[in-house]
C-alpha positions in Angstrom: -152.8 -18.4 49.1 -150.4 -20.6 47.0 -148.7 -19.9 43.8 -149.2 -23.0 41.5 -148.9 -21.1 38.2 -146.4 -22.7 35.7 -144.4 -19.5 35.4 -143.0 -20.3 39.0 -139.5 -22.2 38.4 -138.9 -25.0 40.5 -136.0 -24.7 43.1 -132.5 -25.4 42.2 -131.1 -28.9 43.7 -128.3 -29.4 45.6 -127.6 -33.2 46.1 -125.4 -33.9 48.9 -124.0 -37.5 48.9 -123.2 -38.3 52.6 -122.4 -41.1 54.7 -123.5 -40.9 58.4 -120.4 -42.5 59.7 -118.3 -39.9 57.8 -116.5 -37.3 59.8 -116.2 -35.0 56.7 -119.9 -35.3 56.5 -120.3 -34.1 60.1 -118.0 -31.0 59.3 -120.3 -30.5 56.1 -123.4 -29.8 58.4 -122.1 -26.2 59.0 -122.1 -25.4 55.5 -125.4 -27.2 55.0 -126.9 -25.3 57.8 -125.7 -21.9 56.4 -127.0 -22.8 53.0 -130.5 -23.8 54.2 -130.7 -20.4 56.3 -129.5 -18.2 53.2 -131.7 -19.9 50.6 -134.7 -21.5 52.4 -137.0 -23.1 50.1 -135.4 -21.4 47.1 -132.7 -24.0 47.2 -133.6 -27.8 47.5 -131.2 -29.8 49.4 -131.6 -33.6 49.0 -129.5 -36.1 51.0 -128.3 -39.2 49.0 -126.9 -42.0 50.6 -123.4 -43.2 49.9 -122.6 -45.6 52.7 -118.7 -46.8 52.4 -117.6 -50.2 53.2 -114.9 -48.9 55.6 -117.9 -48.0 58.0 -119.5 -51.1 59.1 -122.8 -49.1 60.6 -123.2 -46.5 57.6 -125.6 -48.7 55.6 -127.9 -49.1 58.7 -127.6 -45.5 59.2 -128.6 -44.7 56.0 -131.8 -47.0 56.2 -132.5 -45.5 59.6 -132.5 -42.1 58.1 -134.9 -43.0 55.4 -137.3 -44.3 57.9 -136.6 -40.9 59.8 -137.6 -39.2 56.6 -140.8 -41.5 56.2 -141.7 -40.0 60.0 -140.9 -36.4 58.9 -137.6 -35.8 60.8 -134.9 -36.5 58.0 -132.7 -33.7 58.7 -132.9 -33.2 62.5 -132.0 -37.2 62.5 -129.3 -36.9 60.0 -127.7 -34.1 61.9 -128.3 -36.0 65.2 -126.6 -39.2 64.1 -123.5 -37.1 62.3 -123.3 -35.4 65.8 -122.8 -39.0 67.6 -120.1 -40.5 65.0 -118.0 -41.7 68.0 -120.7 -43.1 69.8 -122.0 -44.9 66.7 -118.4 -46.2 66.1 -118.1 -47.5 69.7 -121.9 -48.9 70.4 -123.0 -49.7 67.1 -126.8 -49.5 65.6 -128.4 -49.3 68.8 -127.5 -45.7 68.7 -129.7 -45.3 65.9 -132.9 -46.2 67.5 -131.7 -44.1 70.8 -131.4 -41.0 68.4 -135.0 -41.8 66.9 -136.5 -41.8 70.6 -134.6 -38.7 71.6 -136.0 -36.7 68.6 -139.6 -38.1 69.3 -139.8 -40.7 66.4 -141.2 -44.0 66.7 -137.8 -45.8 67.7 -139.6 -49.4 67.4 -140.3 -48.6 63.8 -136.8 -47.6 63.1 -135.5 -50.9 64.3 -138.3 -52.8 62.5 -137.1 -51.2 59.2 -133.5 -52.0 59.8 -134.8 -55.8 60.5 -137.2 -55.7 57.3 -135.1 -53.8 55.0 -137.7 -51.6 53.7 -135.4 -48.9 52.7 -132.4 -51.2 51.5 -133.6 -50.1 47.7 -133.5 -46.5 48.3 -130.2 -46.6 49.6 -128.9 -49.0 47.0 -130.1 -46.5 44.2 -128.5 -43.7 45.7 -125.2 -45.5 45.9 -125.5 -46.8 42.4 -126.4 -43.5 41.1 -123.6 -42.0 42.9 -121.0 -44.4 41.5 -122.4 -43.7 37.8 -121.7 -40.1 38.3 -118.3 -40.5 39.6 -118.8 -40.0 43.7 -116.0 -41.8 45.4 -116.4 -40.5 48.5 -118.2 -38.1 50.7 -119.4 -35.5 51.1 -119.8 -34.9 47.2 -122.3 -32.2 46.0 -124.0 -32.1 42.8 -125.8 -28.6 41.6 -126.3 -27.3 38.2 -124.9 -30.4 36.7 -121.3 -29.6 38.4 -119.9 -32.4 41.0 -117.9 -31.0 43.7 -116.1 -33.2 45.9 -115.9 -32.1 49.5 -114.0 -35.7 51.1 -110.7 -34.0 50.7 -111.7 -30.3 51.9 -114.7 -28.5 52.3 -112.3 -25.3 51.8 -114.2 -22.9 49.4 -117.2 -25.2 48.6 -119.9 -23.5 50.0 -118.8 -20.2 48.3 -118.8 -22.1 45.0 -122.3 -23.8 45.7 -123.6 -20.3 46.5 -122.1 -19.1 43.3 -123.7 -21.7 41.3 -127.0 -21.6 43.3 -127.2 -17.8 42.9 -126.5 -18.2 39.1 -129.5 -20.8 38.8 -131.7 -18.7 40.8 -131.0 -15.6 38.6 -131.5 -17.6 35.4 -133.4 -20.7 36.0 -132.6 -21.9 32.5 -128.8 -22.0 33.2 
């Protein structure tokens, strides 16, 4: 039985501006996993792309992640790529298709998506929106209209996100 009544409020959204060649984003996975475990579908966690120019494979990784989302494995793919940062740095974009294959995704389709650029507009739009709201590094979180910068330190951020999420869940009008 599904509850489609209008009285049921939409889940609060935590947007995470992330870069898939960023060691701070890899560190943030622990907090994101804990948040998903604590809140389940009561908190919607959305990955937003913010590839940094200093990482030459980050833009391709963002596009590959979008293709993984199309194939139904977005978060597992993002986590697997972040877990292989050093390898991505060393070996380059071939790692992106390898990860896809290991997860049972259509790796050829991931390669094709990188060639035909079908996800470039999504990545560009995320990056532009991030810049417009003041994102300068990754990870950066936005929840309840508040921007939290995790690029310098993750210390205390999960507690702050939980505090805001709990407030939003208690009072959806907040």
